[in-house]
C-alpha positions as CSV (number, residue, x, y, z in Angstrom):
1,M,168.3,280.9,143.4
2,T,169.0,278.4,141.1
3,I,172.8,278.1,139.7
4,D,173.2,278.3,136.2
5,A,176.7,278.6,135.9
6,V,179.9,277.8,137.8
7,L,182.9,279.9,137.3
8,F,186.2,277.9,139.1
9,D,189.9,279.6,139.5
10,F,192.2,277.5,138.4
11,S,195.4,277.0,140.9
12,G,194.4,275.7,144.3
13,T,190.7,275.4,143.1
14,L,191.1,272.8,140.2
15,F,194.7,272.1,139.6
16,R,197.5,272.4,141.8
17,L,201.4,272.5,140.9
18,E,202.9,269.8,142.9
19,A,206.8,268.6,142.8
20,D,207.2,264.8,142.3
21,D,210.3,262.5,141.9
22,S,211.1,264.1,138.6
23,W,211.6,267.3,139.9
24,A,214.1,266.3,142.5
25,A,217.1,267.0,140.6
26,D,216.0,270.1,139.9
27,L,215.2,271.3,143.2
28,T,219.0,272.0,144.0
29,A,220.6,275.4,144.9
30,T,223.3,277.0,142.1
31,D,226.1,275.5,144.0
32,G,224.3,271.9,143.6
33,R,223.0,271.4,146.8
34,P,219.9,269.7,147.3
35,L,217.1,271.7,148.9
36,S,215.8,270.5,152.2
37,E,212.4,269.9,152.2
38,A,211.3,273.1,154.0
39,E,213.3,274.6,151.2
40,A,211.8,272.9,148.5
41,A,208.3,273.8,149.9
42,E,208.8,276.9,150.0
43,V,209.9,277.5,146.2
44,M,206.5,275.8,145.5
45,H,205.0,278.0,147.7
46,Q,206.2,281.1,145.8
47,L,205.7,279.7,142.7
48,T,201.7,279.2,143.4
49,V,200.9,282.1,146.0
50,P,197.8,283.6,144.7
51,V,197.8,287.0,146.1
52,H,200.7,287.8,148.3
53,Q,203.7,288.8,147.1
54,A,206.1,286.1,146.8
55,A,209.6,287.7,147.5
56,R,210.7,291.1,147.8
57,F,211.5,293.1,144.9
58,D,213.4,296.8,143.4
59,S,211.3,298.8,141.5
60,E,211.9,297.2,138.4
61,H,210.8,293.3,139.3
62,Q,207.9,295.0,141.5
63,W,206.2,296.2,138.6
64,A,206.7,292.8,136.8
65,W,205.1,291.2,140.0
66,E,202.2,293.6,139.2
67,Q,202.0,293.0,135.6
68,R,202.9,289.0,136.2
69,D,199.2,287.6,135.2
70,L,198.4,290.1,131.8
71,D,202.1,289.9,130.3
72,P,203.9,286.6,130.1
73,A,207.2,288.0,129.5
74,Q,206.8,290.3,132.6
75,H,205.5,287.1,134.3
76,R,208.9,285.1,133.6
77,K,210.7,287.7,134.8
78,V,209.1,288.1,138.1
79,Y,209.0,284.3,138.6
80,R,212.9,284.0,137.3
81,E,214.0,286.6,140.1
82,V,211.9,284.6,142.7
83,L,213.6,281.5,142.0
84,R,216.9,283.3,142.0
85,Q,216.2,284.6,145.5
86,G,215.5,281.3,146.5
87,G,219.3,280.3,145.2
88,I,217.9,278.8,142.1
89,E,219.2,280.1,138.8
90,G,220.5,279.0,135.6
91,E,219.5,276.1,133.5
92,I,218.0,274.5,136.6
93,A,215.7,277.7,137.0
94,Q,214.6,277.5,133.5
95,R,213.5,274.0,133.6
96,L,211.7,274.7,136.6
97,Y,209.9,277.9,135.4
98,S,209.0,275.9,132.2
99,R,207.4,273.2,134.6
100,M,205.3,275.9,136.1
101,I,203.8,277.4,133.3
102,D,203.3,274.0,131.1
103,P,199.8,273.1,132.4
104,V,200.2,269.7,131.5
105,S,202.7,269.3,134.7
106,W,200.0,270.7,136.8
107,T,198.2,268.1,139.2
108,P,194.4,268.1,139.3
109,Y,192.0,267.6,142.3
110,P,190.8,263.8,142.7
111,D,187.2,265.2,142.3
112,T,187.6,267.9,139.6
113,G,187.0,265.6,136.4
114,K,184.0,264.4,138.6
115,V,182.5,267.6,139.1
116,L,183.0,269.1,135.4
117,E,181.1,266.2,134.3
118,A,178.4,266.4,136.7
119,L,177.6,270.2,136.2
120,A,177.7,269.7,132.4
121,G,175.7,266.8,132.5
122,N,173.2,268.7,134.3
123,G,173.1,271.8,131.6
124,I,175.0,274.2,134.1
125,A,177.4,276.4,132.3
126,V,181.0,276.1,133.5
127,A,183.9,278.5,133.0
128,V,187.4,278.7,134.3
129,L,188.0,282.2,135.4
130,S,192.1,282.7,136.4
131,N,194.7,285.3,136.7
132,I,197.2,283.4,134.5
133,P,199.6,284.5,131.6
134,F,199.8,281.2,129.9
135,D,197.0,278.7,127.8
136,L,195.8,276.4,130.0
137,R,193.4,274.7,127.7
138,P,195.7,271.8,127.3
139,C,195.6,270.8,130.6
140,F,191.9,270.2,130.0
141,V,192.2,268.7,127.1
142,A,194.6,266.2,127.8
143,R,192.0,265.0,130.3
144,D,189.1,265.1,127.5
145,W,187.8,267.8,130.0
146,D,187.5,270.4,127.7
147,R,184.0,268.8,126.4
148,Y,182.7,270.1,130.0
149,V,184.0,273.7,129.7
150,Q,182.2,276.5,128.1
151,L,184.3,279.0,128.9
152,Y,188.1,280.2,129.4
153,A,188.6,283.6,131.1
154,L,192.3,283.8,131.3
155,S,193.8,287.5,132.9
156,F,196.3,287.8,129.9
157,E,193.6,287.0,127.1
158,V,190.8,289.4,128.6
159,G,193.0,291.8,129.9
160,A,192.1,292.0,133.4
161,V,193.0,290.8,136.7
162,K,190.8,289.2,139.6
163,P,189.7,291.4,141.6
164,D,189.1,293.6,139.2
165,P,185.4,293.5,138.7
166,A,185.8,293.9,134.7
167,I,187.3,290.1,134.3
168,F,183.8,288.8,136.2
169,E,181.8,291.0,134.2
170,W,183.2,289.9,131.0
171,T,182.9,286.3,131.8
172,L,179.1,286.7,132.7
173,E,178.8,288.7,129.6
174,Q,180.1,285.9,127.6
175,L,178.1,283.1,129.1
176,N,175.1,285.2,129.0
177,V,174.1,284.5,133.0
178,R,173.0,286.7,135.8
179,P,175.2,287.5,138.5
180,E,172.4,286.1,140.9
181,S,172.6,282.9,139.2
182,T,176.4,282.3,138.9
183,L,178.5,280.5,141.5
184,M,182.2,281.1,141.5
185,V,184.4,278.7,143.2
186,G,188.3,279.4,144.4
187,D,190.9,279.3,147.0
188,S,191.3,283.3,147.8
189,V,188.6,285.2,149.6
190,E,190.4,288.4,148.0
191,N,190.4,287.7,144.6
192,D,187.7,285.1,144.0
193,G,185.5,286.4,146.8
194,A,185.4,289.7,144.9
195,A,182.8,288.2,142.4
196,T,180.3,289.0,145.3
197,A,180.7,292.5,144.7
198,L,178.6,292.0,141.7
199,G,176.0,289.4,143.3
200,C,177.4,286.2,142.2
201,Q,177.6,283.5,145.2
202,F,181.0,282.3,146.2
203,A,182.4,278.9,147.9
204,W,185.7,278.6,149.0
205,V,188.1,275.7,148.7
206,D,191.1,274.8,150.9
207,P,194.6,274.8,148.2
208,L,195.7,271.9,150.1
209,P,197.8,269.1,148.5
210,T,195.7,267.2,146.3
211,T,196.7,264.1,148.3
212,E,194.8,265.9,151.3
213,R,191.6,267.6,149.6
214,R,190.0,264.6,148.1
215,T,186.0,265.8,147.9
216,G,187.1,269.7,148.5
217,L,185.1,270.9,144.8
218,L,182.0,268.0,145.7
219,D,181.6,269.2,149.3
220,A,181.5,273.0,148.2
221,L,179.3,272.5,145.1
222,G,177.0,270.4,147.8
223,T,176.6,273.6,150.3
224,H,174.9,275.3,147.4
225,G,172.8,272.3,146.1
226,L,174.9,271.4,143.1
227,P,176.1,267.9,142.0
């Protein structure tokens, strides 16, 4: 079956939230103690885990967790709690959270630009379909990649989150493509792979650090005969 459209997840697929040297001062506990490498890695994991719950919550924060990708206020509330449980509070927590929702702070995978350009150049529609509570368009605009993306299907704008079929159906309708000729690419079999229930094809990518996954997107698309 010819592929007419490719839908990409964002976090762990096209981009990844990664701490660089400038984050060091903020990866500290409330008492000023620098986090160990393992503790810092756990904080970053909790800020980006796509499916599994990042912490244990009371009923108020549990509801916020379930609504986090639909409501920016609930997202901020529950991730400030995640940071608090990790020993990070106050101004430091605010700075870390601000970076989390700043799309320009995210690091693209090495082959992201190449893949987007190749697909667009071959007349294949590209959409970014993400469970996310903030506008990630600036991430693409900053790199002049927005010209390759035909549609952004963001959960907080669409009003549905993966694996709910509604967000996939909305995207297919907006692109005017058939499920059978659509490929979903993402790092979560549970969330992104749900597109197969509608008849879409699915390609999984490993959400490794960007330095460890240099051709993951190219390899995933290659298995479906795409550039």
